[in-house]
N, C-alpha and C positions, 0 to 999 in steps of 0.2 A: 570893375578890372574885367577885362575879356581877358579869353585866357590864353588869345597867343599872345598876348603884354606880358601876361604870367609868366609863360613858357618860355619866352624872353631872358625876362630875367635871370628867372629860375639857370638856366641855359648860360648865362654870362655868368653868375656870381655860382658857377658850380667849373665855369674854366677857369676863372683866377682861382680860385683855390686848389686848382688840380696844379696849373703855373708858379703859384706858391708854395704847395710843398714841395713838388720839381727842383727848384729852385736848393729849398733847405737840404734835402737829402741829396741834393746834388756833392754839397761842401762838408756832408758831412762825417766822410771817411778824412777828409783833404785836415780835418782838427785835432784827430787822430796821430797823437805823438809816436806809439809804438808804429802807424804803422807807416807812417812820417820818417821815422828813424829806417827803419824795414829796405824800403825804394830808394832814400840815403845810400846805404847801404851795397847793396846790389850795383846798383848805376853809376858808383864811382870805382868799385872794383871789375864792369864790365867793358869799361875805363883802362883805368892802370893796366889791365892784364890783354888786353888787343885784344879783346877773341874778335873773330868775324865770319859772317855769314856770305854764301854767294847770294847776290838778290838778282832784280832786273837788271842793273848795270852793269853789277860784274861784283868784285867782295866790295863787302858795308859791316858797319859793327854791328854785333851781335847783340842788341840792346834785347830789353826783356819787355816786354808791352802792359800798359797799368790793367788793365782783364787778367791775365796771371798774373801777375804782383796784387789785386787785389783779389783771386781767386782761392789761390795758394792763402791769402792769411785771415779772412774774414771763412771760406769755409772749408780748412784743414784747419781746430784746436791742437791734432796733434804736433801740427807742424810750428804752430804757436808758442807750447809747451813747451819745445827743443831747441828755440832760436829762446826765448829767452832764460830756460833754465837747461845749460848741459850735463849730456850725461857719455859715459860711452857707449854708446846705441847713436848717438843723437846723428852723426855724420852717414851711417850704411838708411837707420827708417827719414831723415829729410830726402836723400836724395829719393829713396823709395817716391817720397809723393810728389817729388818734383817732375821725375820722370812720368809718373802715373797722369800728370793734368798735362803734360804737351811741355815742357818742355826742352830746347836742347842739352846735347851732355853735356859740352861748356857752359853751359849755363849753369847747372845744376852745379859743375864744380866751381866755377865760380863763389855762385853764395857762402857755398861753407870753409874754401876763404875769404868773404870778407863776415862771415857770424868767428870764426876766428876772429880776425883783430878785431870785432865787437866784442870779446871776452878778452882779450890781450892777451890769446896760445901765443908759447912760440913753436915757435918751425920753420924747415930751414927745408934746405931737398930734397933728401931722402921721407921727410914727413909728403910735404909733396910727392913727389914720386905714389907714396901709399896712397893717396887719395885721391892720386888718376887710373891709380890700379883698381880702387874699387867703384870708382864712378864705370869704367867700363864693363867690369862685372854687373852694378848691377843693371846698366843698361842694357847688356846683351840677352840677360835673367828678365826682363819689362818685356825685352822683343822677342824672345823665346814663348811665353805665355803670352802676349797679342794673337803670336801665331799660332797656337797651338788653338785658341779662343775660338779665330779665322774659320782655321778648319772645319772649328766643328760644331758653326755658326753652316758652314757651307755641307754638311757634310747631314745632316738635320735639316739640312730648304725641300719643302718639296722639289722645283728641282730634279736634286740631285735623288731623292727617295722613290722620284718613277722612273731613274736611270734605274738603278740598284734593281731594281722588281721587273722589269723588264726584262733586263740581264737573264733573272731565273725561269722566266715564265712570260706564255703571251699573255696579254689583259685586255679586259674591256676598259672602256672613258669609264662606265659604272664601279666595274668592279674595280681597277686605281680605284678613284672616288671612297669605296667603300671599307677593302684594303685601312688608306694612307691617313683614314678622316679630314678628309675633301671635299667640299665644292666638287658640283661632274663640272662647274664653268671654267673653276682652276685647273683645275688638273686636262681644259680639254684644248685652255690658249700657250700651258708646256705645253704641252704633246704638238700644235699646230706649232712651236718655234723649235722643235726640238727637231722634229721633219721639214725643216728649214735647212737645219745645218748637220742635214744628215747623220743627226746617234737616233732619232729611232723612224723605224717606215713601218709603210699603213699597208697591211695583211690584207687588210678586206675592208667595210665599212665597220668604223668602233672600232677594230681590231687594229693590237697593236704589236709590236717586239721589238727585240733588238738586232742593229747585225751582226754582233757582237755573239749574242746567243743563241746562234742554228753555224755554227761554224764549215766553211765547205769541207769536202773530206777528201783528202786531194791523190788518196787512190779506196775507194769505191770498192769495194763489197761485190762477188756475182752475186746475182738475184738468189734467192734460194729459192727450191725446186715445190715445186709446189703437189703439195700430198696429198687435194682434195681424188678421189677417187674419179673416174676417166667416166663418160659418157655411156648407157652399153645400146645397141642397136635392140632394136623389136624383128619382130618377126615380118616388118612389113617396111623394112630399111632405116624408117624411123630413129631419130636418139630422143631415148629419153630422158629427160635433167636429174643430172644427178641428186640426191637427196644429202638434203646444207644439216641434218645433225651431225652427220661424219667431223662435221669443225665449229668452233664458237668462236662469240669475241669476247670472251672472259679475261682477253690476253690485254685488253685495249680498256685505258683509266679514264674515265673519265670524272670525278676528281681532281678539283688544281690542288698542287700542292702548298701548303705555306709556308711564305718564307722567312726564315732566320731573325733575329731582332742583328740594327745596324749594330756596327763594332763602333766605337768611340775611342775619342783620345784622351787615352792615363795621363794624368794629370798628379803627375809627386806632389804636397806642398813642401817648400825647403823651409827646415826646420833650425830654430834659431841654435845659435853656437856657444855667445855668450847669454848669459839666465841672465846674471852679473848687470843689475842697473842702475850701480849707484854711480855720483859722479866721478869723471873723469880728473884724474891730475894732471895739474902742469909741472911739465917735466923742473930740474931741478936747475940741469944744467941745457946747456944748445947740444949738446953733442951727445945725449941719451938716442938710445936705437928706440927707434921705429917701429910703434907697437905695429899688429898685422889688424887688418883691420879690415872682418867679418863677412860674410855681408846677406843678411836673408831675410824677406820679405816680415814688413809689421805690424802689428796691429790695431794699424789708424783706423781710424772714421769721420764723419763728419763733424759728430757730435766733442 
C-alpha cells in the first residue's frame, strides 16, 4: 500500500470520527432535563411579560439567545446552585451573575420571576417593585464597576502614559521607552499618531514635548539685567573680553526629574449586608410586608 493511499484512508477515518463526535456533542446539552427546564421557564416568562428591545426593524421581543442560556447554566456552578436551591441571597447573586455575563436588565428581572414561579413563591406588586429596584441597583453597580475598570485600563495604556510623561518634561524616544518599559518601536508609533492629532509636538529630531507642558505667559516679565562686568578698553583702544569666571552655569540643571507614579482609580468592594444564607421562607399571607433586597457583589466563580 502506498503512502498516498494510507494517508487518504487515515484522513477519511479522522473526518468521519470528527463528524460523529460533533453530532454527539451537539445534542448532549439538549438531553439535560435541568437545562431544558431552565430554558423553557425563561423563554415562557419573556413571552408572558412581553419585554422588548430595539431591533433593526423596530421593537422586537427581548428573547434570550441559546449561547447566553448555555453559558450561564454550564459555566457558572453558583447560578445552578441558586436556581435549584433557593436562599435569601439568591435574587441578588443571580442578578450579579446574569448581568456580568451580558444579559439585559429586564432579561435578568424576568429570569428571577421565572425562578419564583418554578419554586411556587407567592408574589404581588410590592414584591415585583422591590425586585425591579434591586435589578436597577445591581445593574448600576456593575455599570460603574466596568466604567472604573475601563478607565484604569486606559490610564495604564502606553498612549496615556506617554501623554502624561510628556506633560511633565521633555523626552526622547529612547528615554520614554526606557522609563515606560516599552520598545522604541511601540513608543515611536504612538508618538507619530499623537503628532498627527496635535497632542504632542516635536521640538527637534527625536525630542518631543506636550504643548500643555509649556504654557504661553500672558504677562512676560522684563529681561533681567546683565550683571556681567563690562569689557575694559586697553591703551590702544581695543576692548578686552571680560573674564568668564565672574559667573557660572551652576544654576542649569542637567539632570532629568523622575516622574511620580500614576494615580489609579480607587475601588471599594461592596460589603455583604445580609450574611445569613439560610433558605428564604415563603410568606403565609399574600399581603405580607415585602422584605428589603440588599445588593452586594457575590463571591461566585466558574467552578
